[in-house]
C-alpha atoms as one frame of an Amber mdcrd trajectory, in Angstrom:
protein
  -8.529  26.058   1.104  -8.178  29.314  -0.820  -5.852  31.964   0.526  -8.049
  34.910   1.383  -7.427  38.534   0.574  -6.529  40.925   3.408 -10.111  42.103
   3.885 -10.632  39.797   6.893 -13.492  37.920   5.264 -15.073  35.529   7.813
 -15.708  31.916   6.900 -19.478  32.423   6.998 -21.448  35.313   5.477 -23.796
  37.360   7.642 -27.322  35.980   7.900 -30.678  37.570   7.210 -31.076  37.898
  10.967 -28.145  40.341  10.982 -29.736  42.292   8.145 -33.201  42.510   9.679
 -32.435  43.237  13.318 -34.743  46.244  13.381 -31.768  48.550  13.845 -31.132
  51.381  11.420 -28.774  50.282   8.669 -27.046  51.891   5.685 -26.537  50.091
   2.389 -24.195  50.711  -0.532 -25.082  50.002  -4.115 -22.419  47.781  -5.693
 -22.039  46.347  -9.179 -18.865  44.226  -9.163 -16.137  42.815  -6.941 -14.058
  45.961  -6.522 -17.085  48.063  -5.586 -17.883  45.440  -2.939 -14.343  45.681
  -1.558 -14.518  49.472  -1.398 -17.987  49.476   0.167 -16.780  47.061   2.821
 -13.781  49.285   3.578 -16.226  52.147   4.183 -18.074  49.948   6.725 -21.526
  49.877   5.117 -23.979  47.590   6.876 -25.188  45.822   3.736 -24.813  45.779
  -0.036 -27.533  46.496  -2.574 -27.054  44.905  -5.997 -29.530  46.912  -8.050
 -30.640  46.677 -11.643 -29.723  50.294 -12.462 -26.036  49.804 -11.674 -25.802
  46.216 -12.903 -27.366  47.153 -16.230 -25.169  50.219 -16.678 -22.048  48.210
 -15.824 -22.950  45.913 -18.740 -23.649  48.857 -21.029 -27.404  48.260 -20.962
 -30.433  50.382 -20.062 -32.361  49.332 -16.973 -35.451  47.978 -18.725 -35.522
  44.321 -17.684 -32.703  43.054 -19.918 -30.705  41.299 -17.183 -31.028  37.578
 -16.666 -30.284  35.466 -13.627 -26.770  34.566 -14.783 -25.824  38.257 -15.036
 -26.978  38.925 -11.487 -25.566  35.713 -10.079 -22.106  36.657 -11.359 -22.193
  39.925  -9.394 -23.464  38.169  -6.259 -20.675  35.594  -6.494 -18.029  38.296
  -7.009 -19.265  40.241  -3.972 -19.563  37.169  -1.776 -16.032  36.087  -2.703
 -14.588  39.236  -1.130 -17.020  40.038   1.676 -19.320  38.488   4.261 -21.470
  41.645   4.359 -25.211  40.972   3.869 -26.246  41.248   0.206 -29.710  42.336
  -0.914 -30.327  41.525  -4.566 -32.716  43.362  -6.847 -34.638  40.683  -8.782
 -36.676  43.331 -10.608 -40.095  41.712 -11.241 -38.847  38.185 -10.512 -37.865
  37.246 -14.083 -41.287  35.895 -14.977 -44.083  34.071 -13.198 -43.969  32.609
  -9.695 -42.255  29.414 -10.847 -39.455  31.324 -12.566 -39.196  33.551  -9.498
 -38.735  30.456  -7.329 -35.844  29.096  -9.387 -34.182  32.497  -9.763 -34.370
  33.246  -6.039 -32.970  29.817  -5.232 -30.012  30.338  -7.589 -29.211  33.752
  -6.138 -29.483  32.535  -2.546 -27.167  29.642  -3.372 -24.681  32.140  -4.844
 -24.607  34.088  -1.593 -27.521  36.525  -1.571 -28.789  37.275   1.927 -32.120
  38.624   0.678 -33.908  39.016  -2.634 -36.118  41.964  -3.539 -39.047  41.724
  -5.971 -41.029  44.702  -7.261 -44.644  44.919  -8.367 -44.009  46.516 -11.759
 -45.493  44.907 -14.833 -43.497  42.804 -17.279 -42.619  45.823 -19.438 -40.887
  47.579 -16.540 -38.753  50.671 -16.927 -36.349  51.910 -14.270 -38.182  54.092
 -11.777 -35.509  56.772 -12.237 -36.197  57.000 -15.978 -38.670  59.826 -16.484
 -41.514  59.983 -18.964 -42.870  56.417 -18.878 -46.342  55.256 -17.980 -46.251
  52.965 -14.950 -48.443  49.877 -14.787 -48.304  47.604 -11.753 -49.428  43.999
 -11.436 -52.324  43.144  -9.165 -51.320  42.475  -5.550 -52.408  38.821  -5.751
 -49.972  38.183  -8.606 -47.143  39.799  -6.700 -48.048  37.898  -3.529 -47.649
  34.634  -5.444 -44.110  35.626  -6.414 -43.329  36.613  -2.843 -44.513  33.238
  -1.572 -42.414  31.491  -4.227 -39.320  33.495  -3.346 -39.900  32.835   0.358
 -39.967  29.097  -0.267 -36.843  29.337  -2.406 -34.663  31.200   0.089 -35.856
  29.387   3.216 -33.301  26.532   2.928 -30.561  29.179   2.811 -31.984  31.121
   5.790 -32.540  34.030   3.427 -35.112  36.797   3.405 -37.545  38.389   0.965
 -38.007  42.136   0.516 -41.225  43.133  -1.275 -40.940  46.361  -3.232 -43.876
  48.492  -4.249 -43.785  51.097  -7.004 -47.208  52.472  -6.051 -45.834  55.927
  -5.262 -43.844  55.965  -8.512 -47.012  55.088 -10.422 -48.895  57.936  -8.729
 -51.310  55.622  -6.901 -50.862  57.345  -3.550 -49.854  56.443  -0.016 -53.015
  54.464   0.775 -52.444  52.115  -2.154 -48.782  51.717  -1.258 -49.775  50.791
   2.278 -52.477  48.393   1.101 -50.054  46.597  -1.163 -47.243  46.398   1.357
 -49.532  45.022   4.060 -50.635  42.310   1.615 -47.026  41.533   0.737 -46.065
  41.014   4.374 -49.084  38.743   4.793 -47.799  36.744   1.804 -44.455  36.165
   3.508 -42.261  39.203   2.886 -39.789  39.873   5.689 -39.469  43.564   4.808
 -40.823  46.106   2.359 -39.151  48.555   0.002 -41.121  51.630  -0.991 -39.830
  53.730  -3.857 -40.632  57.351  -4.591 -38.925  59.492  -7.224 -41.077  62.581
  -7.835 -39.291  65.764  -6.816 -42.414  66.778  -4.922 -42.959  63.290  -3.493
 -40.900  63.531  -0.322 -43.968  64.057   1.862 -45.563  60.901   0.421 -42.483
  58.842   1.223 -42.252  60.163   4.768 -45.988  59.725   5.283 -45.777  56.096
   4.180 -42.968  55.453   6.662 -44.925  57.042   9.514 -48.188  55.275   8.762
 -46.467  51.935   8.291 -45.805  51.990  12.030 -42.803  49.699  11.823 -44.834
  46.581  11.050 -41.763  45.255   9.206 -38.419  46.799   8.201 -38.675  49.493
   5.505 -36.026  49.862   2.815 -35.736  53.123   0.893 -33.405  54.454  -1.821
 -34.168  58.201  -1.885 -31.927  59.098  -4.817 -34.030  62.123  -5.753 -33.980
  63.550  -2.219 -30.256  64.128  -1.951 -30.699  67.261   0.195 -32.492  65.348
   2.957 -30.304  63.810   5.662 -30.663  60.153   6.653 -31.977  60.881  10.165
 -35.100  62.491   8.701 -36.067  59.192   7.082 -35.116  57.147  10.143 -37.237
  59.317  12.400 -40.200  58.779  10.077 -39.812  55.003  10.386 -37.478  53.847
   7.616 -34.951  51.275   8.803 -32.694  50.645   5.766 -31.313  53.567   3.770
 -29.629  52.672   0.462 -27.164  54.716  -1.559 -28.303  52.674  -4.510 -26.490
  54.062  -7.541 -24.069  56.778  -6.435 -20.964  54.579  -6.794 -21.768  53.669
 -10.393 -22.521  57.290 -11.228 -19.283  58.461  -9.592 -17.292  55.921 -11.589
 -19.126  56.870 -14.784 -18.143  60.540 -14.517 -14.570  59.905 -13.351 -13.781
  57.318 -16.035 -15.353  59.402 -18.812 -13.308  62.438 -17.789 -10.099  60.402
 -17.554 -10.562  58.843 -20.987 -11.225  62.220 -22.594  -8.226  63.909 -20.975
  -5.804  61.108 -21.882  -6.987  61.063 -25.458  -6.737  64.853 -25.731  -3.453
  65.437 -23.906  -1.557  62.340 -25.011   0.187  62.191 -21.635  -0.897  60.446
 -18.435   0.526  63.083 -16.081  -2.554  65.240 -16.627  -4.737  62.682 -14.825
  -2.299  60.719 -12.666  -2.866  62.699  -9.461  -6.560  61.770  -9.533  -5.914
  58.062  -9.970  -5.461  55.358  -7.392  -1.944  53.999  -7.476  -1.336  50.502
  -8.796  -0.235  49.460  -5.310  -3.461  50.791  -3.767  -5.577  48.772  -6.183
  -3.390  45.705  -5.686  -3.753  45.990  -1.924  -7.536  46.263  -2.108  -7.904
  43.181  -4.307  -5.653  41.028  -2.117  -2.263  40.966  -3.804  -0.666  40.410
  -0.397  -2.484  37.077  -0.305  -0.547  36.023  -3.392   2.719  36.741  -1.607
   1.545  34.694   1.354   0.572  31.855  -0.959   3.980  31.936  -2.631   5.583
  31.441   0.791   3.122  28.765   1.852   3.266  26.842  -1.411   6.784  27.385
  -2.755   7.420  26.343  -6.301   9.957  23.547  -6.816  13.453  24.748  -7.587
  14.213  24.431 -11.291  16.189  21.314 -12.174  19.332  21.742 -14.294  18.862
  20.660 -17.875  20.700  17.409 -18.761  23.936  17.843 -20.674  23.639  16.989
 -24.344  25.307  13.761 -25.438  27.684  14.185 -28.361  27.191  12.008 -31.372
  29.460   9.010 -31.081  30.031   9.414 -27.365  29.971   5.871 -25.908  29.098
   7.057 -22.415  25.576   6.349 -21.311  23.365   9.391 -21.029
């Protein structure tokens, strides 16, 4: 049995039932193991592994370039250090319904609590990237993927979140509602409605009100940073996600640190802003190594045999 890090990780991860209680929950966007550790220390209710942050962490634009192995690696890293529920962004499902089935199964087996599939077309572009024409698939096509994902995660007691980009595509609240109702009928356990227009806040709040809590509603209101969480909760949203702020914070901090070290030639100019080595070591479980050394001591080194001189008649 592996020696665990000091993050008090339970033997069993939280189930979809804990994620979808109907209570208001707050999620943190993560993109690797250390971000999962830090999000857990801040007591977030669930993790969101989104394509924006995953892609950026790999040095890629968020335009559908990730494959299942990329995402599975992040899920496994997060699950290794935390039992917190994990919601995984599967983008458009990585292909047709059959490919969606196999991808969802692989991610659930790796430790995903829920998978999220959006109704963008195959040539998707991140909803936060401005200036692109948005084309969505027909609801029936998306419903087939939802049904496939539902079948895939059922053996793992997982859940499916159906995401609609109808508001991003400018199709209006009525179309977003129509699609999300169809997705729940197809087997989705919750819906995720995205809205990114600076003047789209009213549409997002109107959707939440008119949805009437038929199923949990996930939102990631990145563009509405001046609006407090309670406003969305009161409208009917249940799951608020800080989807990409951690990646963006790291991006700015690391870029600044690199530039200053290269310019100054001395680390003291940035040291006060850095975590200490011991702080990082503590967060990633270095104390567990010390415990393991005590539990599994290494054999004492044996003295090397004395060399036998040439011509010595004694037996070695």
